[in-house]
C-alpha positions in Angstrom: 0.0 0.0 0.0 2.8 2.4 0.9 4.6 1.4 -2.3 1.5 2.2 -4.4 1.1 5.6 -2.7 4.8 6.4 -3.3 4.5 5.3 -6.9 1.4 7.5 -7.4 3.1 10.4 -5.8 6.2 10.0 -8.0 4.0 9.7 -11.1 2.2 12.9 -10.1 5.5 14.8 -9.6 6.9 13.4 -12.9 3.8 14.6 -14.8 3.9 18.0 -13.2 7.6 18.4 -14.1 7.1 17.6 -17.8 7.6 20.6 -20.0 4.5 21.8 -21.7 4.2 23.3 -25.1 2.9 26.8 -25.0 0.0 27.4 -27.3 0.9 31.0 -27.7 4.5 32.0 -27.2 5.3 35.4 -25.9 6.0 37.8 -28.8 8.1 40.9 -28.7 5.1 43.3 -29.2 3.1 41.7 -26.3 6.1 41.9 -24.0 7.0 45.5 -25.0 3.4 46.6 -24.3 3.5 44.8 -20.9 6.7 46.5 -19.7 6.5 49.9 -21.3 4.2 52.9 -21.5 4.0 52.6 -25.3 0.7 51.0 -26.2 0.7 50.3 -29.9 -0.9 47.4 -31.7 0.1 45.6 -34.9 3.3 43.8 -36.0 6.6 45.2 -34.7 7.4 46.5 -38.2 4.3 48.7 -38.1 5.0 50.3 -34.7 7.1 53.2 -36.0 4.4 54.3 -38.4 1.6 53.5 -35.9 3.3 55.8 -33.4 3.2 58.8 -35.7 0.9 61.4 -34.2 0.5 59.5 -30.9 4.0 59.3 -29.5 7.1 61.3 -30.0 9.8 59.5 -32.0 13.5 60.0 -32.5 17.0 58.7 -33.0 18.2 59.1 -29.4 17.9 56.2 -26.9 16.1 57.0 -23.7 15.3 54.7 -20.8 11.7 53.4 -21.2 11.6 54.1 -25.0 10.8 51.4 -27.5 13.4 50.6 -30.1 11.5 49.8 -33.3 13.3 47.5 -35.8 12.3 47.3 -39.5 11.0 44.1 -41.0 13.6 42.2 -43.0 13.9 38.9 -44.8 15.3 37.4 -41.6 12.6 39.0 -39.4 9.7 39.8 -41.6 7.5 41.1 -38.7 10.2 43.4 -37.4 11.1 43.5 -33.7 10.6 45.9 -30.8 12.6 46.2 -27.6 12.4 48.4 -24.5 15.4 50.5 -23.5 16.4 49.6 -19.9 19.6 51.7 -19.6 21.9 54.0 -21.6 25.5 52.8 -21.3 27.0 55.4 -23.7 26.3 56.9 -27.1 26.5 53.6 -28.9 25.6 51.0 -26.3 22.3 50.4 -24.5 20.8 47.7 -22.4 17.4 46.4 -23.6 14.6 44.1 -22.4 12.8 42.1 -25.1 11.2 38.8 -26.0 11.5 36.3 -28.9 15.0 37.2 -30.1 17.5 34.5 -29.1 14.9 31.8 -28.9 11.1 31.6 -29.5 9.2 33.1 -26.6 12.4 33.7 -24.5 12.5 36.9 -22.5 15.9 38.6 -22.1 16.5 41.5 -19.7 19.4 43.9 -19.7 21.1 42.6 -22.8 23.4 44.7 -24.9 22.4 46.5 -28.1 25.1 48.3 -30.1 24.6 51.1 -32.7 26.8 50.1 -35.6 25.5 52.7 -38.0 28.0 55.0 -39.8 26.0 58.1 -38.8 25.6 57.1 -35.2 21.8 57.3 -35.5 20.8 53.8 -34.4 19.6 52.9 -37.9 21.8 49.7 -37.8 21.9 47.7 -34.6 23.6 44.6 -33.4 21.8 42.8 -30.5 23.1 40.3 -27.9 22.3 36.8 -29.2 22.3 34.1 -26.4 23.2 31.1 -28.5 26.6 32.7 -29.5 27.0 34.5 -26.2 27.9 37.7 -28.1 26.2 40.5 -30.0 24.9 39.1 -33.2 27.0 39.0 -36.4 24.2 40.6 -38.4 23.2 44.2 -38.0 19.5 44.8 -38.0 17.9 47.9 -39.5 16.0 50.0 -37.0 13.6 52.9 -37.5 14.4 54.6 -34.2 12.9 55.1 -30.7 9.3 55.6 -29.7 9.1 57.6 -26.5 6.5 56.8 -23.8 4.1 59.2 -22.1 3.9 61.5 -25.1 0.5 60.6 -26.6 -1.1 63.5 -28.4 -4.4 64.7 -27.1 -6.3 64.1 -30.3 -4.8 60.7 -31.1 -7.1 58.2 -32.9 -7.4 55.2 -30.6 -9.1 52.9 -33.1 -5.7 51.5 -34.0 -5.5 50.1 -30.4 -8.1 47.5 -31.3 -6.6 46.5 -34.6 -3.8 43.9 -34.9 
């Protein structure tokens, strides 16, 4: 009887410890909305244009801003990341999801401006599998600054996407 109880208990723990497949992995846009004051809908590649008239945008990193990456062949939906800390003119720490591995959240990882103009239009981002900033520079549109919504902004886009 004790043996059966122990076996049942072990089976329960073994079942509970099995990894489960997530039906919906955390995407970069969902994570960026959760941790920032920038509330934009749509694919990441659309955030820059969707921010126009609602949020201030620019080429200077600021803590709390969202860095909006362009869509490319390698990342057709684009990418967004939230600036955690400014290290210097060319280095920032970011928080983001779904970059190094599907659904993976990374906090305080390095992003480096490798653009010739120093305008954050080409960025290399920490890539966990290689334990270094990525070899490929990714095109970025710029930074979307939080808490600067315009008074007359159209909020219909919040329900789209």
